[in-house]
N, C-alpha and C positions, 0 to 999 in steps of 0.2 A: 165752643169747639176750638181749642187752641192746639190740638195735635194735628199739625200739617207738615208736609215736607217741602223741600226747596222747589221742586218742580211745580207743586201746586201754587206756592208763592209767586213764582215766575208767570204761570199762566193766568193767575188772578190779576197780577200787576199789569199784564199786557192787555187783558180784557177791559180793565177799568179805563183804559185810554181811549176806547171807542165810544161814540155817542149815538144816541137814537137818531135814526135817519141818515147816518153816515153811509156813503157808497164805498165799499171796500173790496179791492181785488185781492183775493186770498190765496196764499200758498198752502200746499198740503203739509201736514205734520203739526208743529207747534203753532204756526199762525192760524191754522184751521180750528185747533182746540180753543185758542184765546178768543177768536171771533164768534165761535159758536156758544161759548160760555157767556160772552157779552149779550148775545141775542136771547139767551135763556134767562138773563137776569135783568140788567138795567136798560138794555137797548133792544126792545122787541122788534122795533122797526128798522134795525140795521139791515142794509141791503148787501148781500153777499154775492159776489161775482167770482166764478171760477173760470180758469182758462179754457175749459172745454166748451164754454159758450152758455153756461147756465146763469141766469140773472134772477136774483131775488130768491135764491134757493134756501130751503129751510130744513136741513137734514135732521133726522132724529138721532142718528149716529154719525160718528166721524167718518169721512170717506177714506177709503184706501188709496185713491188716486183721483185725479181730475175726471177720469172716465167712469168713476163709480156710479152705478145706476141710481143710487140714492139721491144724487145731486139733481139729475134730470127729472126724476119722479116728483120732487118736491119744489121745483123751480117755478117761478112766475112765467117764464118763457125760456126757450133755448134758441139762440141765434148762431149762425155760422162763426167759426173762430176768427176769420178776418174782420168781422164786424166788431168783435169785442175790442180789437185793438184800434180799428179806424174810427168807429162811431162812438166809443166810450172812453177808451184810454187816451188816445191821441186828440180827441175833441175836448179833453180837459174835464170829463165827467167823473173821474175817479178821485175821491177825497183822499183815500189812503190806500197805498200798496203795502200789504203786509207780507214780509219775506223772511226767509231763513236761508242758511247757507252752510258749507263745510268750513270756510274760512272767512274772516273779516279782519281788516287792518285798522289802524288808528284813525282813518278818514272815512270809515264807513264803506269802503270798497268791499265787494263780495266775491267769492270764488265758490262756484258750484260745478266746476268743469273737470279739473284733474288735481290729484295730489302728486307732486313731483314734477319733473320736466315734461312740458307738453308732448314732445316727440316720443318719450318713453316713460309714461307716468307709472308711479307705483299703483295708483288706484284711479280708475275712471269713475267719475261721478255722473249724476243724472244729466248734467248740462244745464244750459241757460233756460230752456223753455221760453217763457215770456219775461223772465226776471230782468233781463237787460232793458227791455222797453219799459216795464213797470218802474224800475228805479229812475229811469230818465224822464218819464212823462206824468207820473201820479203827482198830485198836489203835494203830498208828503208821503214819506216812507217810514213805516215801523218795522224794526227788525227784532226778532226774538231768537236767541241762541244760548245754549248752556256755556258758561265761561270755562275756558280751558286754554293754557298756553299753546296747545296744538291747533285750536281754532281761532283764537284771537292772536294773530301773528304779526311780527314786525314787517314781513313782506309776503304778499300772496304768491302762491305758486302760479296762479293764473288769475287775472282780473275778468270776471264774467260780467259783473254789474257795477255800475259807477256810483260812488258816493261823492265826497268832496275832493275829487282828483284835480290835478292841475289841468287847467284848460276846460273845466266843466262849462264855464260861462260861455265859451266860444264853440262848444261841441254841438249845440242845438238841443241840448237837454232842457226842457221847459218846466220840468217839475221842481219841487222845492228841495229834494234831496232827503236824506235820513234826518228824522226828527228825534227818534229815540232808538236806543238798542237795549232791550229788555233781556237781562241774564238771570241766572238763578242765584247771583250773589249781589245784585244791585242793578241800577239803571244808569246807562250812559247817555249823554247828551252832547251835541257838538258845540264847541266854544265859538263864540260869535265871529271873531276875526279869522281864525285859522281853519275852522271846521273840524279840528281834532277832538276826538271823543274824550270826555272827562266824566268821572264819577259824579253824578248829580243827585241820585236818590239811593239811599240804603234801605235794607230791610231790617226788621226787628231781629236782634241777636246776631247779626252778621257784621263784624268789625270791618272798617275801611281796609285794614291790612290784608284781610282775607280776599276782599274784592280785588285788590291790586295783585294778589298772588295768582288770580285767575286769568290774568292778561299777560301776553307775551311781549309787552313793551312797558316802559315807565309810565303807568297810568296817571294822567293829571287829575286834579281835583277841582270841582267847581268852587266858586267863592263861598257858596252856602250849600251844604248837603242836607237835603230833606230826608227824613225817615217816614215812610208810609205805614199805614196801619196793616196789621196782619189780616189775612182772609177772614171774612165773617162766616158764621155758621151757614148762612143761606148760600154764600158763594161756594163753599166746600161741598154742600149737599148737592148743588146743581152740578158742579164739576164731577164729582164722584159718580153720580147717577149717569151722566153722559158717558163717562169712561166704562161704567159697568154695562150700559146698553151696547156700547160699541164692542166690548170684548165678547159679549154673548152673541151679537149678530155675526161677528167675524169668525166665531166657531162653527156656525152653521155651514153645511155643505152647499155649494152653488147648484141651484136646480134650474135647468132651462126648460121653458115650456116646450111641449111635444106638439 
C-alpha cells in the first residue's frame, strides 16, 4: 500500500515516536490522531490523558474537543482538572506532552493565542489552555504541525508556550522542552548547543529543498539527515479506519437522553 498522502505520512511518523506504556498528555487535532494511531498499532498500553481530566482513555473515534463524551466514557478514571496539573503534570508523571499550535519559531516556542497584535488581533485563537504548563513541565514535548511559512515564522505574534527561549533554565520550567517537531515535509529536532530546530529526518520522495521552503526562516540541517520508511499497509489501514469511524460518528445528530 504505497499510495498515501503527506498528512498520513506526518501522522504515522508522529505515532511511531510513542512507545508502549508511555504516559502522554494529548492535545486535540493532529496530536490526538497520532496518539490514538499509536495506541491502535504498536503501543496498545499507551496511557492517554486529556486536559478535561480523563486518564487512560481509549476512544474509538477522535474527539471533537477535550469535553467530548467519548473520552469520559472510555477512560480508566476521570479526575478534577486541577489534579491533572498538580498530581500528574507538575509531579513529573507525564512522559510526553503532545502539542500543536498556530505558529512556531525556530526555537520551538508556540503561539495559540492571537494572530496579529495582541491588543487588536486579526484572529483570536483558542488560547493557551494547558499548553503553557505542558510545555514547561512534561519530561519531553512532541509538536506536530503542517509546515508553512505562515505557521513556521521568524517571530511569533504572541508566545503562548515556551520552547528553548532565553532564560528557560531560570524560569522554573522543569520539563525537557521540545524533542521533535513533526511536519508534513520532514521532522525537525533541536540542535544541542543552541536549541534551534534543524531538519533531522526526511520523508521518502520529499527533497530537503522542499522542507526548507515550508519554513519561514533559513532552516538549518542536521549533520546527518535520516530518511524514515513510508507508512506500512497496517499503519494506513488503522489510520484510515480511525478517520472513517470518526467521520461517520460526527455525522450523527446529537441525541440527549430524556
